[in-house]
Residue, then its C-alpha position, 0 to 999 in steps of 0.5 A: m142561709a138557705y138549703a145547699a147542695a154542691v153535688t159533683v161527678t167524677g168518672p167513669v173509672i173502668s175497673a173490674g170490666r165495669r165503669h165506676w163513678f164517685v158522686t161527692c156531695a157538701e150540705t149545708e143547712a140541712a134539715a131532716a127533708s133537705e134532698w139532692s139528686f145525681d144524674t147517673g150518665l145513663s139513659v133513663g131506666a138504667c140500671v146502677s148499683i151503689v157499692h160505697y156509700v159514705a155519709v159524715l155530719a160534720s157539723g149543726t145542731g143535729t146528733t145523727i143522719q139516716p140517709k136514704y134513697g131511691t128512684a124519684t124526688g119525694i124519696a116515697t115509700i114505693d120509691e126507696r131503695a135503700e136506707f140505713a137500719a141506724a141513724a149516726a152521726d158517721v154512716s158507713d155501706a159498702s154491701a152493693v144495691s141496686f136499682c133502676t131508675t126512673d129518669g136517670k137520677v138517684y135522690v138522696r135523703s141524708t135526713v138529719d134528727a133535729d134542726t136546720d144548720n147541718v153540714i153533711n158530707t157525703r161520698i157515694t160509689y156506684v156502678e152500671g149495672a146490677i151486682 
């Protein structure tokens, strides 16, 4: 089976005067460089804030993930906006990271530590604008 990422974006929901969206992604056959993206639904160059990020390595040969996300495919260092400091099987972060998209999308790599048979489930909450 080949790598696949089933991505769903729901929202917006208005809370505290801001629009919030919820992204879920189920990756199958994930490897270290597997990458998925989601369209923010906002214009090119719009600013967003990732306010909650949860990812779980559900199964596979891998033992840890170390997600990162950014503004361009390939997530080169110059484009990278956030990376979890430590690898773990489950990661969760509620500190807000704000950035402006270059094409209206956010690009994500779960960065699993081994093989290509991994299942990773991710849920991201983001809001419009910088926090």
